[in-house]
C-alpha positions in Angstrom: 19.2 -32.1 -11.5 16.5 -29.7 -12.8 13.8 -31.7 -10.9 15.5 -30.9 -7.6 13.9 -27.5 -7.0 10.4 -28.9 -7.8 10.9 -32.0 -5.7 12.0 -30.0 -2.7 8.6 -28.2 -2.7 7.0 -31.5 -1.8 9.2 -32.4 1.2 7.7 -32.8 4.7 7.7 -29.2 6.0 4.1 -28.0 6.2 4.2 -24.3 5.9 4.2 -22.5 2.6 7.3 -20.5 3.7 9.3 -23.6 4.5 8.4 -25.1 1.1 9.4 -21.9 -0.7 12.7 -21.8 1.2 13.4 -25.5 0.3 12.6 -24.8 -3.3 14.9 -21.8 -3.4 17.7 -23.8 -1.7 17.2 -26.6 -4.2 17.4 -24.1 -7.1 20.7 -22.8 -5.7 22.1 -26.4 -5.5 21.0 -27.0 -9.1 22.7 -23.8 -10.2 25.9 -24.8 -8.4 26.0 -28.3 -10.0 25.4 -26.8 -13.4 28.1 -24.2 -12.9 30.6 -26.9 -11.8 29.8 -29.1 -14.8 29.6 -26.6 -17.6 31.6 -23.6 -16.6 35.2 -23.1 -17.9 37.9 -24.1 -15.3 39.4 -20.6 -15.3 36.1 -19.0 -14.2 37.1 -16.2 -11.7 34.5 -17.5 -9.2 36.4 -20.7 -8.8 39.5 -18.8 -7.6 37.6 -17.0 -4.8 39.2 -17.2 -1.4 37.5 -18.8 1.6 36.8 -15.3 2.9 34.9 -14.5 -0.2 32.9 -17.8 -0.1 32.1 -17.2 3.6 30.9 -13.7 2.9 28.7 -14.9 0.1 27.2 -17.6 2.4 26.5 -15.2 5.2 25.0 -12.6 2.9 22.7 -15.3 1.4 21.7 -16.7 4.8 20.9 -13.1 5.9 18.6 -12.7 2.9 16.9 -16.0 3.5 16.3 -15.3 7.2 14.9 -11.9 6.4 12.6 -13.3 3.7 11.3 -16.4 5.5 11.4 -15.7 9.2 9.8 -13.4 11.7 13.1 -11.9 12.9 13.3 -8.1 12.3 15.5 -6.8 9.5 17.8 -5.0 11.9 18.5 -8.1 14.0 19.1 -10.2 10.9 21.6 -7.9 9.2 23.3 -6.8 12.4 23.8 -10.5 13.2 25.3 -11.1 9.8 27.6 -8.1 10.3 28.7 -9.5 13.7 29.6 -12.8 12.1 31.8 -11.1 9.5 33.5 -9.1 12.2 34.1 -12.1 14.5 35.4 -14.2 11.7 38.1 -11.6 10.9 36.8 -10.8 7.4 36.0 -7.3 8.4 38.3 -5.3 10.8 36.9 -2.9 13.4 37.1 0.1 11.1 35.3 -1.6 8.2 32.6 -3.0 10.5 31.8 0.4 11.9 32.2 2.3 8.6 28.5 1.9 7.8 27.4 3.7 11.0 29.4 6.7 10.0 28.3 6.6 6.3 27.1 10.0 5.1 24.1 8.5 3.4 22.9 6.8 6.6 23.6 9.9 8.7 21.7 12.1 6.2 18.6 9.9 6.5 18.8 10.2 10.3 19.2 14.0 10.2 16.3 14.3 7.8 14.0 12.8 10.4 14.6 15.9 12.5 13.7 18.2 9.6 10.5 16.3 8.9 9.6 16.5 12.6 9.8 20.3 12.3 7.4 20.2 9.4 5.0 17.9 11.3 4.9 20.0 14.5 4.2 23.2 12.6 1.5 21.8 10.4 3.7 22.2 7.2 3.0 18.6 6.3 -0.7 19.1 6.7 -0.5 21.9 4.2 1.3 19.7 1.7 -1.3 17.0 2.2 -4.3 19.3 1.8 -3.0 21.5 -1.1 -0.9 19.0 -3.1 -2.5 15.6 -2.5 -6.1 16.6 -1.9 -8.8 14.0 -1.3 -9.1 11.9 -4.5 -11.7 9.2 -5.1 -10.3 5.8 -5.8 -6.8 4.3 -5.3 -5.7 4.9 -8.9 -6.3 8.6 -8.6 -4.6 8.7 -5.3 -1.6 6.9 -6.7 -1.3 9.4 -9.6 -1.7 12.4 -7.2 1.1 10.9 -5.1 3.5 9.9 -7.9 3.5 13.1 -9.9 4.8 15.5 -7.2 7.2 12.8 -5.9 8.7 12.1 -9.3 9.0 15.8 -10.0 10.7 16.6 -6.7 13.0 13.6 -6.9 14.3 14.7 -10.4 15.8 17.8 -8.9 16.5 16.8 -5.3 18.1 13.7 -3.8 15.2 11.3 -3.4 15.9 10.5 0.3 14.6 13.8 1.7 11.6 13.6 -0.6 10.6 10.2 0.8 11.4 11.3 4.4 9.1 14.3 3.9 6.2 12.3 2.4 6.1 9.3 4.7 4.1 11.0 7.5 2.0 12.8 4.9 1.1 9.5 3.3 0.3 7.9 6.7 -2.2 10.7 7.5 -3.5 10.7 4.0 -4.2 7.0 4.0 -6.2 7.4 7.2 -8.3 10.1 5.7 -8.9 8.0 2.5 -9.5 4.9 4.6 -7.0 2.8 2.7 -4.0 0.7 4.0 -0.6 2.5 4.0 0.9 -0.6 2.3 -1.0 0.4 -0.8 0.9 3.6 -1.2 4.2 3.3 0.6 5.9 1.2 -2.0 4.7 3.5 -4.8 6.1 6.4 -2.8 9.5 4.8 -2.8 9.3 3.7 -6.4 8.2 7.2 -7.5 11.2 8.7 -5.8 13.4 6.2 -7.7 11.6 7.0 -11.0 12.4 10.7 -10.5 16.0 10.1 -9.4 17.0 8.5 -12.7 15.6 11.3 -14.8 18.4 13.8 -14.3 22.1 13.9 -13.3 21.4 15.3 -9.9 18.4 13.1 -9.1 20.4 10.5 -7.2 23.9 10.3 -5.9 24.5 7.2 -8.1 24.4 9.3 -11.2 26.9 11.7 -9.7 29.2 8.8 -8.7 29.1 7.4 -12.3 29.7 10.8 -13.8 32.7 11.3 -11.6 34.1 7.9 -12.6 33.5 8.8 -16.3 35.5 12.1 -15.9 38.3 10.5 -13.9 38.8 7.3 -15.8 38.0 8.2 -19.4 38.4 11.0 -21.9 34.6 11.5 -22.2 33.3 14.9 -21.1 30.9 15.3 -18.2 27.3 14.4 -18.7 24.7 17.2 -18.9 21.8 17.5 -16.5 19.4 15.7 -18.9 21.8 13.3 -20.6 19.8 10.2 -19.5 16.3 11.7 -19.7 15.5 10.4 -23.2 16.2 6.9 -21.9 14.8 7.1 -18.4 11.6 9.0 -19.2 10.0 6.0 -21.2 11.0 3.8 -18.3 9.2 6.1 -15.9 6.0 6.4 -18.0 5.8 2.6 -18.4 6.7 2.1 -14.7 3.8 4.4 -13.6 1.5 2.5 -15.9 2.7 -0.8 -14.5 1.9 0.3 -10.9 -1.5 1.6 -11.9 -2.4 -1.7 -13.6 -0.7 -4.2 -11.3 -1.3 -2.8 -7.8 -4.6 -4.6 -7.1 -2.8 -8.0 -7.5 0.8 -7.3 -6.5 0.6 -4.7 -3.7 -0.4 -6.3 -0.3 -2.7 -5.0 2.3 -0.5 -5.5 5.3 -2.2 -3.0 7.6 -5.9 -2.6 7.9 -7.2 0.7 6.5 -7.3 3.1 9.4 -10.8 4.3 10.2 -12.7 1.4 8.8 -13.3 -0.2 12.1 -16.1 0.6 14.5 -15.0 2.6 17.6 -17.4 2.4 20.5 -15.9 5.5 22.0 -17.7 8.3 20.1 -16.6 11.6 21.6 -18.6 14.8 21.6 -16.3 17.7 21.2 -16.7 21.5 20.7 -14.4 23.6 18.5 -14.6 27.3 17.7 -13.4 29.1 14.5 -10.7 31.5 15.6 -11.0 35.2 14.9 -9.5 36.0 11.4 -9.2 32.2 10.8 -8.1 31.0 7.4 -11.2 28.8 7.5 -13.5 31.8 7.6 -15.4 32.2 4.4 -14.8 28.6 3.3 -17.5 26.0 3.0 -17.6 23.0 5.2 -16.4 20.9 2.3 -13.6 23.3 1.3 -12.3 23.4 4.9 -11.9 19.6 4.8 -14.4 19.1 7.7 -16.4 16.5 5.8 -13.5 14.2 5.0 -12.2 13.2 8.4 -13.0 9.5 8.8 -15.2 8.6 11.7 -16.2 12.2 12.5 -19.5 13.9 12.0 -20.3 17.6 12.3 -23.6 17.6 14.2 -24.4 21.3 14.3 -23.1 24.8 14.3 -23.9 27.3 17.0 -23.7 30.8 15.5 -24.6 33.9 17.6 -26.8 31.8 19.9 -28.7 30.1 17.0 -28.3 26.4 16.3 -27.8 25.3 12.7 -28.6 21.5 12.6 -28.1 19.1 9.7 -25.2 21.2 8.4 -24.9 21.3 4.6 -21.5 20.9 2.8 -22.0 24.3 1.2 -22.5 26.1 4.6 -19.8 28.8 4.9 -17.9 29.2 8.2 -17.7 32.5 10.1 -15.4 33.7 12.9 -16.6 32.6 16.3 -18.7 29.7 15.0 -19.0 26.9 17.5 -18.8 23.5 15.8 -20.1 20.4 17.6 -18.6 17.1 16.4 -19.1 13.5 17.3 -16.4 11.0 16.3 -13.5 8.7 17.1 -10.4 9.8 18.9 -8.1 9.6 15.9 -10.3 12.1 14.1 -10.5 14.3 17.1 -6.7 14.5 17.1 -6.8 15.5 13.4 -9.4 18.2 14.3 -7.0 19.6 16.9 -4.3 20.0 14.3 -6.4 22.0 11.8 -5.2 25.6 11.5 -7.9 28.1 12.4 -9.8 25.9 14.9 -9.3 25.8 18.7 -11.1 24.1 21.5 -14.2 26.0 22.5 -13.3 25.9 26.2 -11.0 28.7 27.3 -9.6 26.5 30.0 -6.8 25.2 27.7 -5.2 28.7 27.8 -5.1 28.6 31.6 -2.9 25.5 32.1 0.6 26.1 33.6 2.5 24.6 30.7 3.2 25.8 27.1 0.5 24.4 24.8 3.1 23.1 22.3 4.5 20.8 25.1 1.2 19.2 26.0 -0.3 15.9 25.0 -3.7 14.3 24.7 -4.7 11.5 27.2 -7.7 9.3 27.5 -8.9 8.6 31.0 -11.9 6.6 32.2 -13.8 8.0 35.2 -14.0 5.5 38.1 -16.9 5.1 40.5 -14.8 6.6 43.3 -14.0 9.8 41.5 -15.1 12.7 43.6 -16.5 14.5 40.5 -19.1 11.8 39.7 -22.5 13.5 39.6 -21.0 17.0 39.2 -20.6 18.9 35.9 -17.1 19.5 34.6 -17.4 23.1 35.4 -18.8 22.6 39.0 -16.0 20.1 39.8 -13.4 22.6 38.6 -11.6 19.9 36.7 -8.7 22.0 35.6 -7.8 23.3 39.0 -8.1 19.8 40.6 -6.1 17.9 38.0 -4.1 20.5 36.0 -5.8 19.1 32.8 -8.6 20.2 30.6 -11.5 18.1 29.3 -11.7 18.5 25.5 -14.3 15.8 24.8 -16.4 13.1 26.5 -17.5 9.7 25.3 -20.4 7.8 26.9 -21.6 4.5 25.4 -21.6 6.0 21.9 -24.2 8.6 22.9 -24.3 12.2 21.8 -24.1 14.4 24.8 -26.3 17.5 24.6 -25.4 20.9 25.8 -22.1 22.6 26.4 -19.1 20.5 27.4 -18.7 22.2 30.8 -22.3 21.3 31.7 -21.8 17.5 31.2 -22.4 15.6 34.4 -19.7 12.9 34.8 -20.7 9.3 35.3 -18.7 6.2 36.1 -17.3 4.8 32.9 -17.2 8.1 31.0 -14.1 8.3 28.8 -12.5 11.8 28.9 -10.1 13.2 26.3 -7.8 15.4 28.2 -5.2 18.0 27.2 -2.5 18.0 29.9 1.2 18.7 30.6 3.6 15.8 30.2 3.8 15.3 34.0 0.1 14.4 34.2 0.6 10.7 33.7 3.2 10.3 36.4 1.3 12.4 38.9 -2.0 10.6 38.5 -1.1 7.1 37.4 -1.9 5.6 40.8 -5.0 7.7 41.4 -8.3 6.0 42.2 -10.2 8.7 40.4 -9.7 7.1 37.1 -9.6 3.4 35.9 -7.3 3.8 33.0 -4.9 6.2 31.3 -3.9 6.1 27.7 -1.5 8.5 26.0 -2.5 9.4 22.4 0.6 9.4 20.2 1.6 12.4 18.1 -1.2 14.4 19.7 0.7 17.5 20.8 -0.9 20.8 19.5 0.7 22.1 16.3 2.8 25.3 16.2 0.9 26.8 13.2 2.6 30.2 13.6 5.9 28.5 12.9 4.7 26.8 9.7 6.0 29.6 7.3 9.4 29.3 9.0 9.5 25.5 8.6 8.6 25.7 4.9 11.3 28.4 4.3 13.9 26.1 6.0 12.8 23.2 3.8 13.0 25.2 0.6 16.4 26.6 1.6 17.7 23.0 2.2 16.4 21.9 -1.2 17.9 24.9 -2.9 21.3 24.6 -1.2 21.6 20.9 -2.1 20.2 21.2 -5.6 22.5 24.1 -6.6 25.5 22.5 -4.9 26.2 25.1 -2.3 26.2 22.4 0.3 26.2 18.6 0.3 23.0 16.9 1.1 24.3 16.0 4.6 25.4 19.6 5.2 22.1 21.0 4.0 20.2 18.6 6.2 22.3 19.4 9.3 21.8 23.1 8.8 18.1 22.6 8.3 17.7 20.4 11.4 19.6 23.0 13.6 17.4 25.8 12.2 14.3 23.8 13.0 15.4 23.4 16.7 16.7 27.0 17.0 13.5 28.5 15.7 11.4 26.2 17.9 9.7 24.6 14.9 10.1 21.4 16.9 11.2 20.4 20.4 14.4 18.4 20.8 12.7 15.6 22.7 10.1 15.1 20.0 12.7 15.4 17.2 14.9 12.6 18.5 11.9 10.4 19.3 10.9 10.6 15.7 14.1 9.0 14.4 13.5 5.5 13.0 16.5 3.8 14.5 15.6 0.4 13.0 15.9 1.8 9.5 19.3 3.4 10.2 20.6 0.2 11.7 19.6 -1.8 8.7 21.2 0.7 6.4 24.5 0.7 8.4 24.6 -3.1 8.5 23.8 -3.4 4.8 26.7 -1.1 4.1 28.9 -3.4 6.2 27.9 -6.4 4.1 28.6 -4.4 0.9 32.1 -3.6 2.3 32.7 -7.3 2.9 31.6 -8.3 -0.6 33.9 -5.7 -2.1 37.0 -6.3 0.1 37.0 -10.1 -0.3 36.7 -9.8 -4.1 33.4 -11.7 -4.0 31.4 -9.1 -5.9 34.0 -8.6 -8.6 34.5 -12.4 -9.0 30.8 -12.8 -9.6 30.8 -9.9 -12.1 33.8 -11.2 -14.0 32.4 -14.7 -14.1 29.1 -13.7 -15.5 30.7 -11.5 -18.1 32.8 -14.3 -19.5 29.7 -15.6 -21.2 28.9 -12.3 -23.1 30.9 -13.1 -26.2 31.7 -10.3 -28.8 28.2 -8.9 -29.3 28.0 -5.4 -27.7 24.3 -5.6 -27.3 24.5 -8.8 -25.4 27.3 -7.3 -23.3 25.0 -4.3 -22.6 22.2 -6.7 -21.6 24.5 -8.5 -19.2 26.0 -5.3 -17.8 22.5 -4.0 -17.0 21.4 -7.3 -15.5 24.4 -7.7 -13.4 24.2 -4.1 -12.1 20.5 -4.4 -11.1 21.2 -7.8 -9.4 24.1 -6.5 -7.5 22.4 -3.3 -6.4 19.7 -5.5 -4.8 22.4 -7.1 -2.7 24.8 -4.2 -2.0 24.4 -0.5 -2.1 23.6 1.1 -5.5 26.7 3.3 -5.4 28.9 0.3 -4.6 27.3 -1.7 -7.4 27.9 1.1 -9.9 31.5 1.6 -8.8 32.2 -2.2 -9.1 30.6 -2.6 -12.5 32.1 0.6 -14.1 35.7 -0.6 -14.7 34.5 -4.0 -16.0 32.1 -2.3 -18.4 34.8 0.1 -19.5 37.3 -2.8 -20.3 34.6 -4.6 -22.3 33.8 -1.5 -24.4 37.5 -1.0 -25.1 38.0 -4.7 -26.0 35.0 -4.6 -28.3 36.1 -1.1 -29.6 32.6 0.4 -29.2 31.1 3.5 -27.7 31.2 3.4 -23.9 28.1 5.7 -23.4 25.5 3.0 -23.7 27.2 1.1 -20.9 27.3 4.3 -18.8 23.5 4.8 -19.2 22.9 1.1 -18.3 24.9 1.3 -15.2 23.2 4.6 -14.1 19.7 3.3 -14.5 20.4 -0.3 -13.5 22.1 0.8 -10.2 19.2 3.2 -9.2 16.2 1.1 -10.5 16.3 -1.2 -7.5 12.8 -2.5 -6.8 13.0 -6.1 -5.8 14.4 -5.9 -2.2 13.9 -3.5 0.7 17.6 -3.2 1.2 18.4 -2.6 -2.4 17.7 1.1 -2.1 17.5 3.3 1.0 14.1 4.7 0.1 12.8 1.1 0.1 14.2 0.7 3.6 12.5 3.9 4.7 9.0 2.7 3.7 9.6 -0.9 4.9 8.4 -0.3 8.5 5.7 2.4 7.9 4.1 0.2 5.2 4.1 -2.9 7.5 5.7 -4.9 4.6 7.4 -8.2 4.5 10.6 -8.9 2.5 8.7 -10.8 -0.2 6.3 -7.9 -0.9 9.1 -6.0 -2.7 10.0 -9.1 -4.8 6.4 -9.7 -5.9 6.0 -6.2 -7.5 9.6 -5.3 -7.8 10.9 -8.2 -9.9 8.5 -7.5 -12.8 9.3 -3.8 -12.6 13.1 -4.6 -12.7 12.5 -6.7 -15.8 10.5 -3.9 -17.4 13.2 -1.3 -16.9 15.8 -3.8 -18.1 14.0 -4.4 -21.3 13.2 -0.8 -22.0 16.7 0.5 -21.2 18.7 -2.0 -23.3 16.2 -1.5 -26.2 16.2 2.3 -26.2 19.8 3.0 -25.3 21.5 1.9 -28.5 19.1 4.2 -30.4 20.1 7.2 -28.3 23.8 6.4 -27.9 24.8 4.1 -30.8 27.6 1.6 -30.3 
């Protein structure tokens, strides 16, 4: 029997995934045989209805498909939810309940808030001032984890992760590292912070509400769990710093580490009264944009070549850069810099509604042989040339004096209608829209940051629920023009929301069919009369269930079982309360176990197995630390 999992790994399928899948299935069969032979006949699991068994089977199949196939997570879990609905296990209301869940809706609304921060440059400020430009991945991880843990301890961790995802994406490109090296630590850091205080995560509040409603114990204080969770957090951070070279994958190539044959020449000017005036080149962050080189500065008609990092910028300085298009886009977003050409202010569309487009000049273009100025490019095409790339060469002179040649790649700033108007034109070979390239609304940045702080304060103090605060903040972002409505709704990660909604549906099925409670009661029959063993099992069961269903549902299901055990053993219930709180929130082993894991799943380019590789050891670490420390803080 025990040899079955090992034997299955040597069966005919050739791929490693197929062998792992067979080994896993073999292990399940071995566990089922052992359970049937050695478990007591009155085990609650044996009395589960066919609906419960079918729900367990569908949930397991969904996990296996997501882990070992190329199907997207939303397709897999929506398919599982559809089977539960069509089989009659879930009725229409239960099936659709997840799509109206406040947690899922909150995540969606927060995308709108984050878009406002992006379009005003507020996230750029966070990146520059809080994260900086560290040397080395360990330093970067520490610089990321500390503010995320701190914010998550006083604010629901969902908005913290939603706010930092685009920041970390841009940060990774500047540091030239893969986002997959920092996205999982971002989610885990938010979970670390959430378990430190009563208001750090909704799970803590759910358990505290159950404690008040179902027992005679008083309400927990803000820091009731801190003495237990803080050692977990310290060891968890240490584990990430030590284990990331082996356990964190590199799913996406580090942006900026590939050669780009399109080396643009672009001119920027320091605005009057710019916040960059008086800063050195290094302090302004102009030496740390990957794939970009500051060739020279033109100051009052004099050229300063071989610019030193210590050179201080002045108003009206003209800066000549050569670099890749991604870095040119970053350059356009820096507050205090603007394109040297005044043509951008003459286009007949608001600048905040424009986009950047790459276009390749054809040999039939009427402007070939003429300079950009002579050909009156703006009047002809209602677009402005910001930069020109020609076979990796550096183009001398002012941008308006560049004579166009066939094959030149132009970086254009244009209204949204440009692509449709000129897509069939023979003047250009190819058009490519640059994503997320609209000019930032820097004048709105203080407003966006005030809206964010107001949202955090309203949710933390309890004036509004997290959903209410997020809705008010999103409406404020739109009303104050911190972001456009089109851009805001395009930024929503619908795949993440669909997975969350479907996972909530599976959780509902496990609960309504009694499958979750049958599993819990069956496992707890083996705990005996030792309260410490009971505590170990309660934590283990909670952390396993929270990887399968939502953390709030897992806590709610385990709470009454733990309470009855503590009453039967006549011991203090508080150690079990702490175990449930930390076990339900410390979900690291699957992307669907916690909503912040789901949020970083796509941006990090992860696979299902990536979370298990680094998350299972972390789960075991938190398990060991919690059950060891808790009896010292809250004796039985």
